[in-house]
C-alpha positions in Angstrom: 96.5 115.0 108.1 100.2 115.0 106.9 102.2 117.5 105.1 104.1 116.5 102.1 106.4 119.3 100.3 106.6 118.7 96.7 109.2 121.6 95.5 110.8 123.8 97.3 112.9 126.7 95.4 116.2 125.7 94.3 119.6 126.7 95.4 120.0 130.9 94.5 123.0 130.0 92.0 120.3 128.1 89.8 117.4 130.5 90.2 117.8 132.9 87.2 118.4 129.5 84.8 114.8 128.8 85.8 113.5 132.2 86.1 114.5 134.9 83.8 114.3 137.9 84.8 111.3 140.2 83.6 111.9 143.8 83.7 109.7 145.6 86.5 108.6 142.6 88.5 110.1 141.9 92.1 112.6 138.6 92.9 112.0 137.2 96.0 114.8 137.5 98.4 116.8 134.0 98.5 115.9 133.5 102.1 112.4 133.1 101.7 111.3 129.7 101.4 108.6 128.9 98.6 106.6 125.3 98.9 104.0 123.6 97.6 102.2 121.4 100.0 99.7 118.7 98.8 97.3 117.4 101.4 94.5 114.7 100.7 91.7 117.0 102.7 91.1 120.1 104.6 88.7 119.0 107.0 87.1 121.1 109.7 89.8 122.2 112.4 92.7 121.3 110.1 93.6 125.0 108.8 94.9 126.6 112.0 97.2 123.6 112.6 98.4 123.3 109.2 99.0 127.1 109.4 100.9 126.3 112.4 103.2 123.6 111.4 104.2 125.7 108.2 105.1 129.0 110.5 107.2 126.6 112.6 108.9 125.2 109.5 110.0 128.7 108.3 107.8 128.8 105.0 106.4 132.1 104.8 105.6 131.7 101.0 103.0 128.3 100.4 100.9 127.2 98.0 98.4 124.4 99.4 97.1 121.8 96.9 94.2 119.7 98.0 91.3 117.1 96.7 89.0 118.1 99.1 88.4 121.0 101.5 86.3 122.7 104.0 85.4 126.5 102.9 85.9 127.8 106.7 89.4 126.1 106.6 90.0 127.8 103.3 89.8 131.1 105.1 91.6 130.1 107.8 94.4 129.1 105.3 94.5 132.6 103.6 94.3 134.6 106.5 96.7 132.4 107.8 99.5 134.0 105.2 99.2 131.1 103.0 99.8 132.6 99.1 97.2 130.5 97.8 94.8 126.9 97.9 93.8 125.1 95.0 90.9 122.8 96.1 89.4 120.1 93.7 86.0 120.5 95.6 84.7 122.4 98.5 82.0 121.8 100.9 80.5 124.3 103.7 81.8 121.7 105.9 83.9 118.4 106.0 84.5 115.9 108.8 87.5 114.3 109.0 87.2 110.4 107.7 88.0 108.1 110.1 90.9 105.4 109.2 91.0 102.5 110.6 94.1 100.6 111.0 94.5 97.8 108.6 95.4 94.4 110.4 98.6 92.9 109.8 98.8 90.3 107.1 98.6 86.7 108.5 102.2 85.2 108.9 103.1 81.8 107.5 103.5 78.6 109.3 106.7 78.8 111.3 108.0 75.2 112.9 108.8 74.7 116.7 112.4 74.8 115.8 112.1 77.7 113.7 110.4 79.8 116.6 112.8 78.6 118.9 115.6 79.8 116.6 113.5 83.3 116.4 113.6 83.6 120.1 117.1 83.2 120.5 117.7 85.5 117.6 115.6 88.0 119.8 117.8 87.5 122.4 120.5 89.0 120.5 122.5 85.6 120.3 124.9 85.0 117.2 124.3 81.7 114.9 127.4 80.0 116.9 125.6 80.7 120.3 122.5 79.5 119.3 123.5 76.4 117.9 125.4 75.4 121.1 122.0 76.3 122.8 119.8 74.2 120.5 122.8 71.1 120.1 122.9 72.3 116.2 125.7 73.5 114.0 125.9 77.2 113.0 125.3 76.1 109.5 122.0 74.3 110.7 121.1 77.4 112.6 121.9 79.6 109.1 119.6 77.6 107.1 116.8 78.1 109.7 117.3 81.6 109.4 117.0 81.2 105.7 114.2 79.4 105.7 112.1 82.0 108.2 113.4 84.8 106.0 112.2 83.1 102.9 108.7 82.6 104.8 108.6 86.0 106.2 110.1 88.4 103.1 113.0 89.8 104.8 116.7 89.1 105.3 117.1 91.5 108.3 117.6 89.7 111.8 115.9 92.9 113.6 112.8 92.7 111.0 112.3 89.0 111.4 112.1 89.6 115.3 109.7 92.7 114.5 107.7 90.9 112.4 107.2 87.9 114.5 106.4 90.1 117.6 104.0 91.9 115.9 102.6 88.5 114.2 102.2 87.5 117.8 104.6 84.4 117.3 106.8 86.2 119.9 105.6 87.8 123.0 
């Protein structure tokens, strides 16, 4: 479960433009933080941690928007001091859906030379030093890195190494 604040009150100097004062209404103090939090679902056991997290953030005036919610958890949220909860649907009990991590996409085939260049990049070597180790010019190393970058979809050396490690190309 993640918390995504959608809107926080603007600076007190801009508040009068957005909220014209209506006679007889009380205006919140400028220090009171108002927030709208959107969560996909509030399953059994999610209410109390959400309230604790919001209190830790110092957000006393909060409205929660959710697609699905467990009725007991709605009560916990409101008892915890939230200003309101809007749920698209409610259920007597709602178990948290298991989220399986998606497997990383397969890496394109890299040549043996490209893998050897990547290993040396992972060691922190410059193009010149990689060229000296492999008997290549720095421009040839740069050419290999450009080809690897096109295959892996990034030009950042650190990301090239990270993708290669995640894909099992580098140990």
